[in-house]
DRENLO-114557 format. One record per atom (N, C-alpha, C, O, CB): residue in three letters; x, y, z. Coordinates in steps of 0.02 Angstrom, whole numbers, padded with zeros to 5 digits, always signed. Glycine has a CB too. Example, Ala and Ser with C-alpha at 12.3 -4.5 7.8 and 13.67 -1.06 7.14 Angstrom:
// residues 2
ALA+00660-00284+00390 ALA+00615-00225+00390 ALA+00660-00165+00390 ALA+00712-00166+00423 ALA+00565-00224+00452 SER+00642-00112+00354 SER+00684-00053+00357 SER+00645+00002+00394 SER+00670+00057+00402 SER+00704-00030+00286 
This chain:
// residues 132
MET-05113+04644-06803 MET-05171+04652-06772 MET-05215+04685-06810 MET-05195+04734-06842 MET-05164+04680-06716 SER-05289+04663-06816 SER-05323+04709-06856 SER-05360+04766-06826 SER-05365+04762-06764 SER-05365+04675-06892 PRO-05383+04811-06850 PRO-05418+04876-06812 PRO-05460+04853-06782 PRO-05494+04806-06800 PRO-05447+04931-06848 LYS-05467+04891-06720 LYS-05535+04875-06682 LYS-05606+04913-06714 LYS-05612+04971-06731 LYS-05524+04904-06600 LYS-05655+04861-06716 LYS-05717+04880-06752 LYS-05763+04935-06693 LYS-05765+04925-06632 LYS-05763+04799-06775 THR-05791+04985-06723 THR-05829+05027-06678 THR-05895+05008-06693 THR-05912+04975-06742 THR-05816+05102-06686 ILE-05944+05036-06635 ILE-06023+05020-06654 ILE-06041+05062-06698 ILE-06074+05035-06742 ILE-06075+05023-06598 GLY-06032+05125-06706 GLY-06046+05162-06761 GLY-06013+05166-06820 GLY-05966+05207-06818 GLY-06051+05212-06744 ARG-06021+05133-06885 ARG-05978+05130-06929 ARG-05999+05200-06977 ARG-06057+05219-06986 ARG-05978+05055-06962 LYS-05950+05225-06999 LYS-05943+05277-07051 LYS-05959+05262-07121 LYS-05936+05211-07147 LYS-05879+05300-07052 THR-05999+05304-07153 THR-06020+05280-07229 THR-05956+05309-07263 THR-05931+05364-07252 THR-06102+05317-07265 PRO-05934+05260-07307 PRO-05881+05284-07351 PRO-05887+05338-07395 PRO-05940+05343-07425 PRO-05864+05238-07389 PRO-05840+05385-07405 PRO-05848+05442-07440 PRO-05876+05418-07510 PRO-05864+05364-07536 PRO-05781+05482-07443 GLY-05915+05467-07534 GLY-05946+05459-07601 GLY-06005+05422-07604 GLY-06041+05428-07654 GLY-05902+05429-07646 THR-06023+05380-07553 THR-06084+05337-07544 THR-06144+05377-07537 THR-06147+05414-07488 THR-06078+05293-07484 PRO-06197+05375-07580 PRO-06259+05412-07579 PRO-06304+05410-07512 PRO-06322+05353-07498 PRO-06299+05386-07636 ARG-06322+05448-07478 ARG-06361+05439-07414 ARG-06423+05437-07432 ARG-06445+05473-07478 ARG-06353+05489-07361 ARG-06474+05381-07386 ARG-06532+05367-07414 ARG-06567+05423-07372 ARG-06552+05438-07314 ARG-06558+05290-07408 VAL-06625+05458-07416 VAL-06662+05502-07380 VAL-06719+05465-07364 VAL-06737+05425-07408 VAL-06676+05563-07414 LEU-06754+05467-07310 LEU-06819+05444-07292 LEU-06871+05507-07305 LEU-06860+05566-07288 LEU-06818+05417-07214 PRO-06928+05483-07339 PRO-06974+05528-07366 PRO-07005+05565-07300 PRO-07018+05534-07249 PRO-07031+05489-07413 GLY-07013+05634-07308 GLY-07038+05670-07253 GLY-07119+05684-07260 GLY-07153+05669-07309 GLY-06996+05737-07247 THR-07137+05712-07210 THR-07210+05720-07196 THR-07253+05731-07252 THR-07302+05697-07267 THR-07222+05773-07153 LYS-07225+05790-07290 LYS-07257+05812-07350 LYS-07254+05766-07410 LYS-07301+05760-07449 LYS-07231+05873-07367 ASP-07197+05735-07415 ASP-07199+05682-07470 ASP-07240+05624-07466 ASP-07263+05598-07517 ASP-07138+05656-07479 LEU-07251+05597-07401 LEU-07301+05547-07386 LEU-07361+05571-07391 LEU-07399+05530-07417 LEU-07296+05518-07327 GLU-07392+05632-07372 GLU-07455+05673-07369 GLU-07475+05668-07455 GLU-07532+05653-07471 GLU-07440+05762-07334 ARG-07430+05681-07500 ARG-07432+05680-07573 ARG-07454+05619-07594 ARG-07506+05614-07626 ARG-07370+05694-07605 MET-07412+05561-07575 MET-07413+05493-07589 MET-07490+05468-07563 MET-07524+05429-07596 MET-07347+05454-07550 PHE-07510+05495-07505 PHE-07563+05462-07482 PHE-07634+05497-07518 PHE-07689+05469-07514 PHE-07560+05466-07400 ALA-07625+05552-07549 ALA-07672+05598-07584 ALA-07676+05553-07655 ALA-07730+05537-07680 ALA-07641+05687-07593 GLY-07627+05539-07677 GLY-07620+05520-07747 GLY-07649+05442-07743 GLY-07669+05412-07794 GLY-07534+05528-07776 ARG-07651+05417-07688 ARG-07695+05359-07680 ARG-07765+05350-07666 ARG-07800+05300-07672 ARG-07674+05330-07640 GLY-07780+05420-07644 GLY-07855+05418-07630 GLY-07866+05412-07557 GLY-07921+05400-07533 GLY-07892+05359-07665 PHE-07807+05422-07519 PHE-07818+05421-07435 PHE-07819+05498-07404 PHE-07767+05522-07381 PHE-07749+05375-07393 SER-07866+05526-07405 SER-07863+05601-07387 SER-07885+05599-07317 SER-07856+05644-07286 SER-07910+05652-07433 ASP-07926+05564-07279 ASP-07941+05572-07213 ASP-07901+05527-07167 ASP-07908+05470-07146 ASP-08009+05561-07205 PHE-07858+05571-07159 PHE-07807+05542-07103 PHE-07770+05607-07053 PHE-07769+05668-07062 PHE-07738+05495-07149 ARG-07738+05561-06995 ARG-07707+05630-06951 ARG-07639+05608-06928 ARG-07630+05550-06908 ARG-07757+05656-06876 TRP-07602+05644-06929 TRP-07528+05627-06893 TRP-07533+05616-06813 TRP-07579+05647-06786 TRP-07472+05695-06904 ILE-07502+05584-06781 ILE-07503+05568-06709 ILE-07432+05553-06693 ILE-07395+05530-06736 ILE-07552+05508-06690 HIS-07411+05563-06632 HIS-07350+05530-06600 HIS-07368+05453-06582 HIS-07419+05435-06552 HIS-07327+05573-06530 PRO-07325+05417-06603 PRO-07341+05339-06585 PRO-07344+05337-06502 PRO-07378+05291-06479 PRO-07272+05280-06618 ARG-07312+05384-06454 ARG-07318+05369-06382 ARG-07384+05380-06373 ARG-07403+05350-06322 ARG-07276+05410-06336 ASP-07441+05420-06411 ASP-07507+05427-06409 ASP-07558+05370-06420 ASP-07620+05370-06413 ASP-07517+05471-06449 ILE-07519+05323-06438 ILE-07560+05254-06458 ILE-07558+05210-06382 ILE-07507+05194-06351 ILE-07514+05203-06533 VAL-07620+05199-06368 VAL-07630+05165-06302 VAL-07622+05087-06320 VAL-07657+05063-06365 VAL-07706+05183-06267 VAL-07575+05048-06284 VAL-07572+04987-06281 VAL-07589+04951-06216 VAL-07548+04957-06170 VAL-07517+04974-06301 ALA-07644+04916-06208 ALA-07655+04894-06138 ALA-07681+04828-06145 ALA-07707+04808-06197 ALA-07703+04939-06097 GLU-07676+04793-06095 GLU-07700+04732-06080 GLU-07777+04724-06091 GLU-07801+04677-06123 GLU-07682+04719-06013 TRP-07807+04764-06066 TRP-07885+04742-06062 TRP-07909+04739-06132 TRP-07963+04709-06139 TRP-07933+04796-06019 VAL-07880+04763-06186 VAL-07903+04760-06248 VAL-07894+04674-06272 VAL-07934+04643-06306 VAL-07859+04818-06295 ARG-07847+04654-06251 ARG-07846+04568-06268 ARG-07889+04543-06225 ARG-07907+04488-06246 ARG-07774+04526-06257 MET-07917+04560-06168 MET-07952+04532-06127 MET-08035+04533-06146 MET-08078+04491-06132 MET-07933+04564-06067 LYS-08040+04595-06185 LYS-08103+04617-06203 LYS-08116+04556-06271 LYS-08172+04531-06280 LYS-08101+04709-06224 CYS-08057+04538-06313 CYS-08060+04504-06376 CYS-08081+04428-06328 CYS-08134+04397-06336 CYS-07977+04510-06431 LEU-08038+04412-06289 LEU-08052+04342-06263 LEU-08100+04321-06228 LEU-08110+04262-06218 LEU-08012+04322-06231 TYR-08139+04375-06203 TYR-08208+04347-06165 TYR-08261+04389-06195 TYR-08312+04401-06162 TYR-08210+04357-06076 GLY-08254+04415-06262 GLY-08323+04440-06281 GLY-08329+04442-06351 GLY-08381+04465-06373 GLY-08340+04508-06253 CYS-08277+04419-06397 CYS-08277+04429-06458 CYS-08292+04361-06489 CYS-08254+04316-06471 CYS-08218+04461-06477 VAL-08341+04346-06534 VAL-08361+04286-06569 VAL-08303+04264-06619 VAL-08293+04205-06635 VAL-08429+04297-06606 GLU-08269+04317-06639 GLU-08209+04311-06687 GLU-08150+04297-06666 GLU-08106+04288-06707 GLU-08197+04364-06720 TYR-08136+04290-06586 TYR-08072+04266-06556 TYR-08045+04210-06602 TYR-08082+04165-06621 TYR-08084+04238-06480 GLY-07980+04213-06618 GLY-07938+04157-06645 GLY-07955+04145-06712 GLY-07924+04101-06743 GLY-07946+04094-06607 LYS-08001+04178-06741 LYS-08017+04165-06820 LYS-07991+04217-06859 LYS-08000+04216-06920 LYS-08093+04161-06838 ASN-07960+04265-06832 ASN-07929+04314-06885 ASN-07846+04330-06880 ASN-07825+04339-06823 ASN-07970+04388-06876 ALA-07813+04332-06917 ALA-07735+04336-06924 ALA-07712+04393-06885 ALA-07662+04393-06850 ALA-07710+04346-07000 ALA-07756+04446-06893 ALA-07723+04506-06861 ALA-07755+04515-06774 ALA-07744+04564-06740 ALA-07744+04580-06914 CYS-07786+04469-06758 CYS-07826+04476-06689 CYS-07781+04419-06645 CYS-07740+04379-06667 CYS-07923+04454-06696 PRO-07804+04433-06573 PRO-07782+04373-06527 PRO-07797+04311-06546 PRO-07842+04305-06587 PRO-07808+04375-06464 PRO-07766+04257-06524 PRO-07717+04248-06508 PRO-07642+04256-06560 PRO-07583+04245-06548 PRO-07734+04196-06482 ASN-07680+04279-06621 ASN-07626+04264-06669 ASN-07585+04342-06673 ASN-07538+04347-06713 ASN-07662+04233-06751 ALA-07601+04394-06635 ALA-07572+04461-06635 ALA-07517+04450-06583 ALA-07513+04400-06547 ALA-07625+04524-06618 PRO-07470+04509-06582 PRO-07409+04497-06540 PRO-07432+04506-06468 PRO-07492+04517-06464 PRO-07348+04547-06557 PRO-07404+04504-06419 PRO-07416+04518-06351 PRO-07413+04599-06340 PRO-07380+04636-06377 PRO-07362+04477-06307 VAL-07444+04620-06292 VAL-07454+04686-06279 VAL-07379+04721-06259 VAL-07369+04781-06268 VAL-07510+04690-06219 ASP-07337+04682-06237 ASP-07263+04721-06223 ASP-07245+04725-06285 ASP-07229+04781-06303 ASP-07203+04685-06177 ALA-07241+04677-06328 ALA-07206+04689-06399 ALA-07234+04745-06435 ALA-07200+04783-06469 ALA-07211+04627-06446 CYS-07303+04750-06429 CYS-07332+04807-06477 CYS-07307+04869-06451 CYS-07282+04912-06488 CYS-07416+04812-06481 ALA-07313+04877-06379 ALA-07284+04941-06346 ALA-07210+04957-06372 ALA-07190+05012-06391 ALA-07283+04932-06263 ARG-07176+04901-06369 ARG-07108+04913-06392 ARG-07106+04926-06467 ARG-07062+04964-06488 ARG-07065+04854-06376 PHE-07147+04900-06504 PHE-07141+04917-06578 PHE-07161+04991-06596 PHE-07128+05023-06637 PHE-07188+04870-06619 PHE-07212+05016-06565 PHE-07233+05087-06572 PHE-07184+05137-06548 PHE-07177+05190-06579 PHE-07294+05100-06536 ARG-07151+05124-06497 ARG-07094+05162-06468 ARG-07030+05185-06517 ARG-06998+05237-06512 ARG-07067+05117-06413 GLU-07021+05135-06564 GLU-06968+05140-06612 GLU-06982+05192-06670 GLU-06939+05215-06707 GLU-06954+05072-06641 TYR-07051+05205-06670 TYR-07055+05264-06728 TYR-07062+05339-06692 TYR-07072+05347-06632 TYR-07129+05251-06783 LYS-07057+05379-06729 LYS-07065+05458-06716 LYS-07134+05487-06735 LYS-07159+05532-06701 LYS-07011+05501-06759 ARG-07163+05462-06787 ARG-07238+05484-06812 ARG-07276+05420-06836 ARG-07248+05368-06853 ARG-07235+05542-06878 ALA-07339+05431-06835 ALA-07391+05381-06868 ALA-07452+05429-06889 ALA-07472+05482-06866 ALA-07418+05316-06810 ALA-07472+05388-06945 ALA-07529+05413-06969 ALA-07584+05363-06972 ALA-07582+05308-06998 ALA-07516+05442-07030 VAL-07641+05395-06937 VAL-07702+05361-06932 VAL-07744+05378-06973 VAL-07755+05438-06981 VAL-07731+05365-06878 PHE-07781+05324-07015 PHE-07815+05334-07078 PHE-07894+05314-07049 PHE-07901+05274-07003 PHE-07781+05280-07147 HIS-07942+05342-07076 HIS-08018+05338-07076 HIS-08032+05304-07132 HIS-08009+05320-07187 HIS-08056+05404-07077 PHE-08074+05250-07122 PHE-08093+05226-07186 PHE-08161+05207-07171 PHE-08176+05181-07117 PHE-08049+05169-07215 VAL-08209+05220-07223 VAL-08280+05189-07213 VAL-08300+05134-07259 VAL-08297+05139-07320 VAL-08333+05242-07222 LYS-08319+05085-07229 LYS-08328+05012-07264 LYS-08401+04985-07238 LYS-08413+04974-07179 LYS-08261+04952-07239 LYS-08443+04976-07285 LYS-08506+04941-07264 LYS-08483+04860-07256 LYS-08448+04828-07295 LYS-08570+04953-07325 VAL-08516+04836-07191 VAL-08490+04768-07177 VAL-08554+04723-07198 VAL-08611+04746-07192 VAL-08464+04758-07093 ASP-08543+04668-07218 ASP-08586+04628-07248 ASP-08616+04587-07192 ASP-08670+04561-07205 ASP-08553+04590-07302 ARG-08593+04576-07139 ARG-08617+04515-07078 ARG-08638+04574-07028 ARG-08615+04631-07025 ARG-08542+04449-07039 PRO-08688+04545-06990 PRO-08732+04586-06947 PRO-08691+04596-06882 PRO-08642+04560-06873 PRO-08805+04550-06933 ASP-08708+04644-06837 ASP-08670+04641-06774 ASP-08681+04586-06736 ASP-08731+04550-06742 ASP-08683+04694-06734 PRO-08626+04575-06690 PRO-08628+04505-06654 PRO-08696+04497-06615 PRO-08729+04546-06597 PRO-08564+04498-06600 PRO-08715+04432-06601 PRO-08771+04420-06569 PRO-08760+04435-06487 PRO-08705+04427-06460 PRO-08792+04348-06588 PRO-08813+04454-06456 PRO-08812+04480-06387 PRO-08774+04430-06336 PRO-08755+04451-06281 PRO-08887+04491-06364 THR-08764+04370-06356 THR-08733+04321-06316 THR-08660+04328-06309 THR-08624+04296-06270 THR-08749+04258-06341 ALA-08642+04372-06351 ALA-08563+04382-06369 ALA-08553+04427-06301 ALA-08497+04422-06277 ALA-08541+04427-06456 TRP-08592+04462-06273 TRP-08570+04514-06221 TRP-08619+04484-06159 TRP-08672+04514-06150 TRP-08586+04605-06246 PRO-08606+04433-06122 PRO-08657+04418-06072 PRO-08659+04468-06013 PRO-08706+04461-05974 PRO-08645+04350-06047 TRP-08621+04510-06003 TRP-08616+04550-05944 TRP-08651+04622-05970 TRP-08652+04637-06030 TRP-08533+04557-05915 THR-08678+04660-05920 THR-08699+04725-05929 THR-08646+04777-05935 THR-08656+04835-05955 THR-08741+04740-05878 SER-08589+04754-05915 SER-08526+04806-05920 SER-08467+04774-05894 SER-08466+04752-05836 SER-08536+04874-05878 ILE-08423+04771-05930 ILE-08358+04744-05908 ILE-08303+04778-05898 ILE-08251+04747-05888 ILE-08338+04704-05943 ALA-08304+04848-05900 ALA-08255+04908-05890 ALA-08293+04951-05848 ALA-08354+04956-05843 ALA-08231+04947-05959 PRO-08236+04987-05813 PRO-08272+05048-05786 PRO-08299+05093-05831 PRO-08278+05097-05889 PRO-08232+05084-05747 CYS-08351+05134-05806 CYS-08372+05199-05844 CYS-08330+05239-05876 CYS-08282+05258-05843 CYS-08399+05240-05807 GLY-08335+05257-05928 GLY-08291+05302-05972 GLY-08237+05261-06031 GLY-08194+05289-06066 GLY-08243+05347-05916 ARG-08252+05190-06031 ARG-08217+05169-06085 ARG-08255+05144-06133 ARG-08283+05089-06132 ARG-08172+05125-06071 SER-08257+05185-06176 SER-08324+05177-06221 SER-08313+05129-06275 SER-08359+05112-06313 SER-08348+05247-06256 ALA-08245+05102-06280 ALA-08223+05050-06330 ALA-08253+04979-06313 ALA-08250+04931-06352 ALA-08142+05046-06330 ILE-08281+04979-06249 ILE-08313+04910-06227 ILE-08374+04913-06229 ILE-08391+04959-06192 ILE-08299+04885-06163 PRO-08422+04888-06254 PRO-08500+04898-06255 PRO-08524+04889-06188 PRO-08503+04843-06154 PRO-08538+04848-06302 SER-08566+04929-06168 SER-08598+04936-06106 SER-08662+04965-06107 SER-08675+05016-06139 SER-08562+04970-06066 ARG-08706+04933-06070 ARG-08776+04938-06065 ARG-08794+04996-06015 ARG-08845+05030-06018 ARG-08806+04869-06043 SER-08750+05002-05975 SER-08758+05048-05915 SER-08684+05037-05874 SER-08646+04992-05889 SER-08833+05024-05865 CYS-08672+05080-05825 CYS-08622+05079-05780 CYS-08639+05045-05721 CYS-08607+05060-05670 CYS-08602+05141-05766 ARG-08681+05003-05717 ARG-08685+04953-05656 ARG-08619+04918-05645 ARG-08573+04918-05686 ARG-08741+04895-05669 SER-08618+04888-05587 SER-08563+04844-05573 SER-08579+04777-05618 SER-08633+04763-05643 SER-08557+04829-05491 THR-08522+04742-05620 THR-08527+04680-05658 THR-08546+04628-05612 THR-08573+04580-05639 THR-08464+04662-05693 THR-08538+04623-05543 THR-08545+04568-05494 THR-08626+04570-05491 THR-08663+04618-05502 THR-08502+04583-05415 ARG-08641+04504-05473 ARG-08712+04486-05457 ARG-08714+04498-05389 ARG-08667+04488-05351 ARG-08734+04414-05474 ARG-08783+04527-05368 ARG-08809+04530-05295 ARG-08847+04471-05267 ARG-08868+04473-05209 ARG-08855+04588-05287 
């Protein structure tokens, strides 16, 4: 009979251990490449919500035209699972001048599509979205 396999395999003696870079190592690498404006956060602080996809679906003229945007982006639950697999995350701030103008006003036909306080959604006022 062959020996029973265990779930946690042990590394054979003499095998060098793989060392993951620490926070300071990564910060030195970021600085060496000119990325100085960033913050460390815990991945659980990244908000993943369905309303973001709805905002894209019903308000963005670029919907379906970008490989990183819906419907080409992973589903919300897959994104949430992905972030839970990490212990730390770096969020970078980049400044870039965009050649194209703001989307036309027809891209947002409603005065507001979310409750007051969600600043990520353009809103001219906090009035109700229903017509009277």
